[in-house]
MARBA-763232 format. One line per 4 residues: their letters; for each residue x, y, z of N, C-alpha, C, O. Coordinates in nm, 2 decimals, always signed. Atoms other than C-alpha are relative to their C-alpha. Layout:
A> X/Y/Z/X/Y/Z/X/Y/Z/X/Y/Z ~ ... $
***
This chain:
MPPL> +0.09/-0.12/-0.03/+0.00/+0.00/+0.02/+0.08/+0.12/-0.02/+0.17/+0.13/+0.07 ~ -0.07/-0.13/+0.00/+0.14/+0.36/-0.09/-0.01/+0.07/+0.12/-0.12/+0.08/+0.18 ~ +0.02/-0.10/-0.12/+0.21/+0.59/+0.18/-0.11/+0.11/-0.01/-0.13/+0.16/-0.12 ~ +0.10/-0.11/+0.01/-0.06/+0.84/+0.26/+0.06/+0.13/-0.02/+0.15/+0.16/+0.05 $
RKRG> -0.07/-0.13/+0.02/+0.02/+1.19/+0.13/-0.09/+0.08/+0.12/-0.20/+0.06/+0.17 ~ +0.04/-0.12/-0.08/-0.02/+1.47/+0.36/-0.09/+0.12/-0.07/-0.05/+0.16/-0.18 ~ +0.06/-0.12/+0.08/-0.26/+1.75/+0.25/+0.11/+0.12/+0.00/+0.17/+0.16/+0.10 ~ -0.08/-0.10/+0.03/-0.06/+2.02/+0.10/+0.12/-0.03/-0.03/+0.21/+0.05/-0.01 $
SSDD> -0.14/+0.05/+0.03/+0.22/+1.79/-0.01/+0.06/+0.10/-0.12/+0.00/+0.19/-0.17 ~ -0.06/-0.08/+0.11/+0.46/+1.94/-0.27/-0.06/-0.05/-0.13/-0.05/+0.03/-0.22 ~ +0.07/+0.07/+0.13/+0.28/+1.73/-0.55/-0.12/+0.09/+0.00/-0.15/+0.16/-0.11 ~ +0.12/-0.06/+0.04/-0.04/+1.90/-0.48/+0.01/+0.16/-0.01/-0.06/+0.23/-0.08 $
VGEE> -0.03/-0.16/+0.00/+0.12/+2.27/-0.42/+0.04/+0.00/-0.17/+0.00/+0.09/-0.24 ~ -0.02/-0.02/+0.14/+0.27/+2.19/-0.78/-0.12/+0.01/-0.09/-0.14/+0.10/-0.18 ~ +0.12/+0.03/+0.08/-0.06/+2.06/-0.93/-0.07/+0.15/+0.00/-0.11/+0.21/-0.10 ~ +0.08/-0.14/-0.02/-0.22/+2.39/-0.78/+0.07/+0.11/-0.08/+0.00/+0.17/-0.16 $
HKRF> -0.08/-0.10/+0.08/+0.04/+2.62/-0.93/-0.01/+0.01/-0.16/-0.02/+0.10/-0.23 ~ +0.02/+0.03/+0.16/+0.01/+2.46/-1.27/-0.15/+0.06/-0.04/-0.16/+0.15/-0.13 ~ +0.13/-0.06/+0.02/-0.38/+2.53/-1.24/-0.01/+0.13/+0.00/-0.09/+0.18/-0.09 ~ +0.02/-0.17/+0.00/-0.34/+2.89/-1.14/+0.07/+0.04/-0.13/+0.01/+0.11/-0.20 $
KATI> -0.06/-0.06/+0.12/-0.07/+2.95/-1.42/-0.08/-0.03/-0.12/-0.10/+0.06/-0.19 ~ +0.13/+0.02/+0.13/-0.33/+2.79/-1.69/-0.12/+0.10/+0.00/-0.18/+0.16/-0.10 ~ +0.12/-0.09/-0.01/-0.59/+2.99/-1.56/+0.03/+0.17/-0.04/-0.04/+0.24/-0.11 ~ -0.05/-0.14/+0.02/-0.40/+3.31/-1.57/+0.03/+0.02/-0.16/-0.01/+0.12/-0.22 $
EENA> -0.03/-0.01/+0.14/-0.27/+3.23/-1.93/-0.13/+0.01/-0.07/-0.13/+0.08/-0.17 ~ +0.11/+0.02/+0.08/-0.62/+3.14/-2.04/-0.07/+0.13/+0.00/-0.10/+0.19/-0.11 ~ +0.05/-0.13/-0.02/-0.76/+3.47/-1.90/+0.08/+0.11/-0.07/+0.01/+0.19/-0.13 ~ -0.10/-0.08/+0.06/-0.46/+3.67/-2.03/-0.04/+0.01/-0.16/-0.02/+0.12/-0.22 $
SELV> +0.03/+0.02/+0.15/-0.58/+3.54/-2.40/-0.11/+0.11/-0.03/-0.12/+0.17/-0.14 ~ +0.11/-0.09/+0.03/-0.88/+3.75/-2.35/+0.04/+0.17/-0.02/-0.02/+0.25/-0.08 ~ -0.05/-0.13/+0.01/-0.66/+4.06/-2.32/+0.08/+0.03/-0.13/+0.13/+0.14/-0.15 ~ -0.08/-0.05/+0.12/-0.48/+4.01/-2.66/-0.09/+0.05/-0.11/-0.20/+0.02/-0.14 $
CPIT> +0.04/-0.07/+0.10/-0.54/+4.23/-2.94/-0.05/-0.08/-0.09/+0.02/-0.17/-0.12 ~ +0.06/+0.09/+0.10/-0.77/+4.07/-3.20/+0.10/+0.01/-0.13/+0.13/-0.09/-0.20 ~ -0.08/-0.06/+0.12/-0.56/+4.28/-3.48/+0.13/-0.06/+0.01/+0.16/-0.14/-0.08 ~ -0.14/+0.04/+0.01/-0.21/+4.22/-3.36/+0.03/-0.13/+0.05/+0.15/-0.17/+0.04 $
QELP> -0.03/+0.11/-0.06/-0.25/+3.91/-3.18/+0.10/-0.01/+0.13/+0.15/-0.12/+0.18 ~ -0.09/-0.01/-0.11/-0.04/+4.04/-2.90/-0.06/+0.09/+0.13/-0.17/+0.14/+0.12 ~ +0.07/-0.06/-0.12/-0.10/+4.20/-2.54/+0.03/+0.15/-0.05/+0.13/+0.18/-0.12 ~ -0.01/-0.13/+0.04/-0.15/+4.57/-2.61/+0.08/+0.09/+0.10/+0.07/+0.07/+0.22 $
LDPV> -0.08/-0.10/-0.09/+0.08/+4.84/-2.48/-0.08/+0.11/+0.04/-0.05/+0.18/+0.14 ~ +0.08/-0.12/-0.01/-0.18/+5.11/-2.50/-0.15/-0.05/-0.02/-0.22/-0.02/-0.11 ~ +0.14/+0.06/+0.03/-0.51/+4.91/-2.45/-0.13/+0.09/-0.01/-0.13/+0.20/+0.05 ~ +0.12/-0.09/+0.01/-0.84/+5.07/-2.54/-0.12/-0.10/-0.02/-0.11/-0.20/-0.09 $
IAED> +0.13/+0.09/+0.03/-1.20/+4.92/-2.54/-0.07/+0.09/-0.10/-0.09/+0.22/-0.09 ~ +0.09/-0.05/+0.10/-1.39/+4.98/-2.85/-0.14/+0.00/+0.01/-0.18/-0.07/+0.11 ~ +0.14/+0.00/+0.00/-1.75/+5.02/-2.90/-0.07/-0.14/+0.00/-0.18/-0.16/+0.05 ~ +0.05/+0.14/+0.01/-1.78/+4.65/-2.96/+0.04/-0.08/+0.13/+0.02/-0.20/+0.15 $
GHVY> +0.00/+0.09/-0.14/-1.67/+4.58/-2.60/+0.12/-0.07/+0.01/+0.14/-0.12/+0.12 ~ -0.14/+0.09/-0.01/-1.32/+4.41/-2.69/+0.11/+0.11/+0.01/+0.11/+0.23/-0.02 ~ -0.12/-0.06/-0.04/-0.98/+4.52/-2.57/+0.06/+0.01/-0.15/+0.04/-0.09/-0.23 ~ -0.09/+0.02/+0.09/-0.75/+4.62/-2.86/+0.13/+0.12/+0.04/+0.13/+0.21/+0.12 $
DRAA> -0.10/-0.10/-0.02/-0.42/+4.80/-2.89/-0.02/+0.12/-0.09/-0.04/+0.11/-0.21 ~ +0.04/-0.16/+0.06/-0.47/+5.19/-2.96/+0.05/+0.01/-0.15/-0.04/+0.02/-0.24 ~ -0.07/-0.03/+0.13/-0.25/+5.22/-3.26/-0.05/-0.11/-0.11/-0.06/-0.07/-0.23 ~ +0.03/+0.11/+0.09/-0.37/+4.88/-3.43/-0.19/+0.05/-0.03/-0.24/+0.08/-0.14 $
IERW> +0.13/-0.03/+0.02/-0.75/+4.97/-3.38/-0.03/+0.16/-0.07/-0.13/+0.18/-0.14 ~ +0.01/-0.13/+0.07/-0.70/+5.34/-3.50/+0.01/+0.00/-0.14/-0.06/+0.04/-0.23 ~ -0.02/+0.02/+0.16/-0.53/+5.22/-3.81/-0.12/-0.08/-0.07/-0.14/-0.07/-0.19 ~ +0.09/+0.07/+0.04/-0.81/+4.99/-3.85/-0.13/+0.09/-0.04/-0.19/+0.07/-0.14 $
IAKG> +0.10/-0.12/+0.04/-1.06/+5.28/-3.85/+0.02/+0.06/-0.09/-0.06/+0.06/-0.18 ~ -0.02/-0.10/+0.11/-0.89/+5.50/-4.04/+0.01/-0.05/-0.13/+0.01/+0.03/-0.23 ~ +0.00/+0.07/+0.13/-0.88/+5.26/-4.33/-0.15/-0.03/-0.05/-0.18/-0.08/-0.16 ~ +0.15/-0.01/+0.06/-1.27/+5.29/-4.34/-0.06/-0.11/+0.05/-0.18/-0.12/+0.01 $
NGKS> +0.05/+0.12/-0.04/-1.34/+4.96/-4.17/-0.09/+0.03/+0.12/-0.05/+0.05/+0.24 ~ +0.11/-0.03/-0.09/-1.68/+5.02/-4.01/-0.06/-0.10/+0.08/-0.16/-0.09/+0.14 ~ +0.04/+0.11/-0.07/-1.70/+4.69/-3.86/+0.10/-0.06/+0.11/+0.22/-0.06/+0.08 ~ -0.07/+0.05/-0.11/-1.57/+4.53/-3.55/+0.12/-0.12/-0.08/+0.07/-0.20/-0.16 $
PKTN> -0.06/+0.10/+0.04/-1.25/+4.31/-3.64/-0.01/-0.13/+0.09/+0.04/-0.23/+0.06 ~ +0.05/+0.13/-0.10/-1.37/+4.06/-3.36/-0.14/-0.05/-0.04/-0.15/-0.17/-0.04 ~ +0.14/+0.05/+0.01/-1.73/+4.03/-3.44/-0.04/+0.01/-0.12/-0.13/-0.06/-0.16 ~ +0.03/-0.06/+0.14/-1.75/+4.19/-3.79/-0.15/+0.06/+0.01/-0.23/+0.06/-0.09 $
EIMG> +0.10/-0.08/+0.01/-2.04/+4.37/-3.68/+0.02/+0.15/+0.02/+0.12/+0.19/+0.07 ~ -0.03/-0.13/+0.02/-2.10/+4.74/-3.73/+0.05/+0.07/+0.13/-0.01/+0.06/+0.24 ~ -0.05/-0.07/-0.12/-1.89/+4.95/-3.49/+0.03/+0.13/-0.02/+0.08/+0.17/-0.13 ~ -0.03/-0.10/+0.00/-1.86/+5.29/-3.40/+0.17/+0.05/+0.02/+0.26/-0.03/+0.02 $
TALL> -0.15/-0.01/-0.01/-1.52/+5.48/-3.37/+0.03/+0.06/+0.14/+0.14/+0.12/+0.14 ~ -0.01/-0.02/-0.13/-1.53/+5.57/-3.01/+0.08/-0.11/+0.07/+0.05/-0.23/+0.07 ~ -0.12/+0.08/-0.08/-1.23/+5.43/-2.79/+0.02/+0.06/+0.14/+0.05/+0.18/+0.16 ~ -0.02/-0.01/-0.12/-1.21/+5.42/-2.43/+0.13/-0.05/+0.05/+0.16/-0.17/+0.04 $
PALQ> -0.10/+0.07/-0.06/-0.87/+5.40/-2.25/-0.03/-0.12/+0.09/-0.14/-0.12/+0.14 ~ +0.01/+0.11/-0.08/-0.83/+5.08/-2.05/+0.08/-0.02/+0.10/+0.13/-0.14/+0.11 ~ -0.10/-0.03/-0.12/-0.62/+5.17/-1.76/+0.00/-0.12/+0.08/+0.11/-0.16/+0.11 ~ +0.00/+0.12/-0.08/-0.72/+4.86/-1.55/+0.06/-0.11/-0.08/+0.14/-0.19/-0.04 $
VKNM> -0.07/+0.12/+0.10/-0.63/+4.63/-1.84/+0.14/+0.02/-0.01/+0.21/-0.08/-0.01 ~ -0.13/-0.03/+0.01/-0.30/+4.80/-1.87/+0.07/-0.04/+0.12/+0.17/-0.09/+0.11 ~ -0.05/+0.01/-0.15/-0.24/+4.78/-1.49/+0.01/-0.15/+0.00/+0.12/-0.20/+0.04 ~ -0.01/+0.14/-0.03/-0.33/+4.41/-1.50/+0.12/-0.06/-0.09/+0.20/-0.15/-0.05 $
IISM> -0.10/+0.05/+0.11/-0.09/+4.33/-1.80/+0.13/+0.04/+0.04/+0.22/-0.03/+0.00 ~ -0.12/-0.05/-0.06/+0.19/+4.53/-1.63/+0.04/-0.10/+0.11/+0.14/-0.17/+0.10 ~ -0.01/+0.06/-0.11/+0.14/+4.36/-1.30/+0.02/-0.17/-0.01/+0.08/-0.23/+0.08 ~ +0.00/+0.15/+0.03/+0.10/+3.99/-1.45/+0.15/-0.01/-0.05/+0.22/-0.11/-0.01 $
VKSG> -0.13/+0.00/+0.07/+0.43/+4.06/-1.65/+0.11/+0.00/+0.09/+0.19/-0.09/+0.11 ~ -0.12/-0.04/-0.10/+0.64/+4.21/-1.39/+0.02/-0.11/+0.10/+0.13/-0.15/+0.12 ~ -0.02/+0.08/-0.07/+0.55/+3.95/-1.15/+0.03/-0.14/-0.02/+0.05/-0.22/+0.06 ~ -0.03/+0.14/+0.07/+0.60/+3.66/-1.37/-0.11/-0.10/+0.02/-0.09/-0.22/+0.03 $
ALSG> +0.12/+0.07/+0.02/+0.25/+3.55/-1.35/-0.04/-0.05/-0.15/-0.09/-0.16/-0.18 ~ +0.00/+0.00/+0.15/+0.24/+3.59/-1.72/+0.13/-0.02/-0.06/+0.21/+0.08/-0.05 ~ -0.14/+0.02/+0.04/+0.55/+3.44/-1.88/-0.03/-0.05/-0.14/-0.14/-0.06/-0.19 ~ +0.01/+0.08/+0.11/+0.64/+3.29/-2.20/+0.01/+0.09/-0.12/+0.06/+0.19/-0.10 $
AMAE> -0.02/-0.06/+0.13/+0.62/+3.41/-2.57/-0.08/+0.13/+0.02/-0.04/+0.24/-0.02 ~ +0.10/-0.12/+0.00/+0.32/+3.65/-2.50/+0.08/+0.11/+0.09/+0.10/+0.22/+0.05 ~ -0.04/-0.12/-0.11/+0.50/+3.83/-2.18/+0.15/+0.05/-0.08/+0.18/+0.17/-0.07 ~ -0.12/-0.05/+0.06/+0.84/+3.84/-2.39/-0.02/+0.09/-0.10/+0.05/+0.18/-0.11 $
SWQK> +0.05/-0.07/+0.13/+0.67/+3.98/-2.69/-0.04/+0.14/+0.05/+0.01/+0.24/-0.01 ~ +0.04/-0.13/-0.06/+0.51/+4.26/-2.48/+0.12/+0.07/+0.09/+0.13/+0.19/+0.10 ~ -0.10/-0.10/-0.06/+0.82/+4.35/-2.28/+0.10/+0.04/-0.12/+0.17/+0.14/-0.10 ~ -0.08/-0.07/+0.10/+1.01/+4.39/-2.61/-0.06/+0.12/-0.07/+0.00/+0.22/-0.09 $
QLHD> +0.06/-0.11/+0.03/+0.76/+4.61/-2.74/-0.01/+0.13/+0.06/-0.01/+0.24/+0.01 ~ -0.03/-0.12/-0.12/+0.77/+4.82/-2.40/+0.14/+0.05/-0.03/+0.18/+0.16/-0.02 ~ -0.14/-0.03/+0.01/+1.13/+4.81/-2.46/+0.04/+0.10/-0.13/+0.11/+0.20/-0.11 ~ -0.01/-0.08/+0.12/+1.12/+4.95/-2.82/-0.06/+0.15/-0.01/-0.03/+0.24/-0.08 $
QQCI> +0.07/-0.14/-0.01/+0.87/+5.23/-2.72/+0.07/+0.08/+0.07/+0.07/+0.20/+0.04 ~ -0.07/-0.07/-0.09/+1.08/+5.33/-2.45/+0.11/+0.07/-0.05/+0.14/+0.18/-0.03 ~ -0.14/-0.02/+0.09/+1.40/+5.34/-2.68/-0.05/+0.13/-0.08/+0.02/+0.24/-0.08 ~ +0.02/-0.09/+0.10/+1.21/+5.54/-2.94/-0.04/+0.14/+0.08/+0.01/+0.25/+0.05 $
QKCR> +0.02/-0.13/-0.06/+1.07/+5.79/-2.69/+0.11/+0.09/+0.04/+0.11/+0.21/+0.05 ~ -0.13/-0.07/-0.06/+1.43/+5.85/-2.56/+0.05/+0.07/-0.12/+0.08/+0.18/-0.11 ~ -0.05/-0.03/+0.12/+1.53/+5.88/-2.91/-0.05/+0.15/-0.06/+0.02/+0.25/-0.10 ~ +0.12/-0.13/+0.02/+1.25/+6.16/-2.98/+0.07/+0.11/+0.06/+0.13/+0.19/-0.01 $
AAAA> -0.03/-0.10/-0.07/+1.35/+6.36/-2.69/+0.13/+0.03/-0.03/+0.15/+0.15/-0.01 ~ -0.14/-0.03/+0.02/+1.73/+6.35/-2.77/+0.01/+0.07/-0.13/+0.07/+0.18/-0.14 ~ +0.02/-0.06/+0.14/+1.65/+6.43/-3.14/-0.05/+0.14/+0.01/+0.00/+0.23/-0.05 ~ +0.06/-0.13/-0.05/+1.45/+6.72/-3.02/+0.10/+0.11/+0.05/+0.08/+0.23/+0.03 $
TGDT> -0.08/-0.10/-0.07/+1.73/+6.88/-2.85/+0.14/+0.03/-0.13/+0.23/+0.12/-0.12 ~ -0.10/-0.02/+0.11/+1.95/+6.84/-3.18/+0.10/-0.11/+0.01/+0.21/-0.08/-0.05 ~ -0.10/+0.12/+0.00/+2.14/+6.49/-3.10/+0.00/-0.04/-0.14/-0.10/-0.10/-0.17 ~ +0.02/+0.07/+0.13/+2.21/+6.39/-3.45/+0.01/-0.14/-0.01/-0.04/-0.20/-0.10 $
DAMV> -0.01/+0.15/+0.00/+2.31/+6.02/-3.35/-0.14/-0.04/+0.03/-0.18/-0.15/-0.02 ~ +0.14/+0.03/+0.00/+1.94/+6.03/-3.24/-0.08/+0.02/-0.09/-0.18/-0.06/-0.10 ~ +0.06/-0.04/+0.12/+1.82/+6.17/-3.54/+0.00/-0.12/-0.11/-0.09/-0.18/-0.17 ~ -0.03/+0.12/+0.08/+1.99/+5.91/-3.73/-0.06/-0.11/+0.02/-0.12/-0.19/-0.06 $
TLAN> +0.10/+0.13/-0.06/+1.83/+5.65/-3.53/-0.14/-0.01/-0.02/-0.19/-0.12/-0.04 ~ +0.15/-0.04/+0.04/+1.49/+5.78/-3.58/-0.01/-0.03/-0.13/-0.08/-0.13/-0.16 ~ +0.03/+0.00/+0.13/+1.52/+5.82/-3.94/+0.02/-0.16/-0.04/-0.07/-0.21/-0.11 ~ +0.00/+0.14/+0.03/+1.65/+5.46/-3.96/-0.10/-0.09/+0.03/-0.13/-0.18/-0.05 $
SYLT> +0.12/+0.05/-0.04/+1.37/+5.33/-3.76/-0.12/+0.01/-0.09/-0.19/-0.09/-0.13 ~ +0.11/-0.02/+0.08/+1.12/+5.49/-3.95/+0.00/-0.06/-0.16/-0.10/-0.11/-0.22 ~ -0.01/+0.04/+0.12/+1.25/+5.41/-4.28/+0.04/-0.17/-0.05/+0.05/-0.22/-0.16 ~ -0.02/+0.15/-0.02/+1.30/+5.03/-4.18/-0.11/-0.06/+0.05/-0.12/-0.18/+0.01 $
GRCG> +0.09/+0.02/-0.09/+1.01/+4.99/-3.96/+0.05/-0.09/+0.11/-0.02/-0.19/+0.15 ~ -0.06/+0.04/-0.13/+1.24/+4.89/-3.68/-0.04/+0.05/+0.14/-0.12/+0.15/+0.15 ~ +0.01/-0.05/-0.11/+1.24/+4.93/-3.34/-0.15/+0.03/+0.06/-0.17/+0.10/+0.16 ~ +0.12/-0.04/-0.04/+0.85/+4.92/-3.30/-0.09/+0.11/-0.08/-0.21/+0.12/-0.07 $
VEKD> +0.08/-0.10/+0.06/+0.75/+5.19/-3.51/-0.04/-0.04/-0.15/+0.03/-0.11/-0.22 ~ +0.07/+0.04/+0.14/+0.53/+5.14/-3.84/+0.12/+0.08/-0.11/+0.17/+0.19/-0.09 ~ -0.10/-0.05/+0.12/+0.76/+5.19/-4.17/-0.08/+0.14/-0.05/-0.20/+0.15/-0.06 ~ +0.08/-0.14/+0.04/+0.68/+5.56/-4.27/+0.12/+0.08/-0.06/+0.20/+0.13/+0.01 $
TAKG> -0.13/-0.07/+0.07/+0.93/+5.70/-4.54/-0.03/+0.17/+0.03/+0.07/+0.24/+0.04 ~ +0.03/-0.16/-0.03/+0.78/+6.07/-4.47/+0.09/+0.04/+0.12/+0.18/+0.13/+0.12 ~ -0.06/-0.05/-0.15/+0.87/+6.06/-4.09/+0.17/-0.05/+0.00/+0.26/-0.01/+0.07 ~ -0.15/+0.04/+0.02/+1.21/+5.88/-4.20/+0.07/+0.13/-0.05/+0.17/+0.17/+0.01 $
LEWA> -0.08/-0.10/+0.10/+1.32/+6.17/-4.44/-0.02/+0.11/+0.09/+0.07/+0.20/+0.07 ~ +0.00/-0.13/-0.07/+1.20/+6.43/-4.18/+0.15/-0.02/+0.10/+0.23/+0.07/+0.10 ~ -0.13/-0.01/-0.09/+1.49/+6.31/-3.92/+0.12/-0.03/-0.06/+0.23/-0.01/+0.00 ~ -0.15/+0.01/+0.07/+1.75/+6.23/-4.20/+0.05/+0.11/-0.02/+0.16/+0.12/-0.06 $
***
């Protein structure tokens, strides 16, 4: 007869940890932007009630898409900042509750965004290295910015 396990054994704790982790990842998938398929850096709630990355849904709307990318139903253009969603994502990633490719991608996007912000600030003061970096980023679509030849040439 196998020995009796005490309640709260390491096996039980390990299984409970796995269940919690699976639940967190399953629920985090609800926060993924349907357009980018990534966790949003600047989450907003559109009129269809779903969470999107602001830049992605603004591009979607600007292209004249009058329907929800998630439900394909008619949708207005109003967007509300989703501050609680943003805070949840930050907390889950920083605590390690959310890990793996989803969290790594979000952290890379955040790093790229911060680098570009620093570059813009330095370029605005006349830093030529920062101007070249910004120009190259826009011309090639690197560092998390959308490829934009006009903006790239502004900084060149």
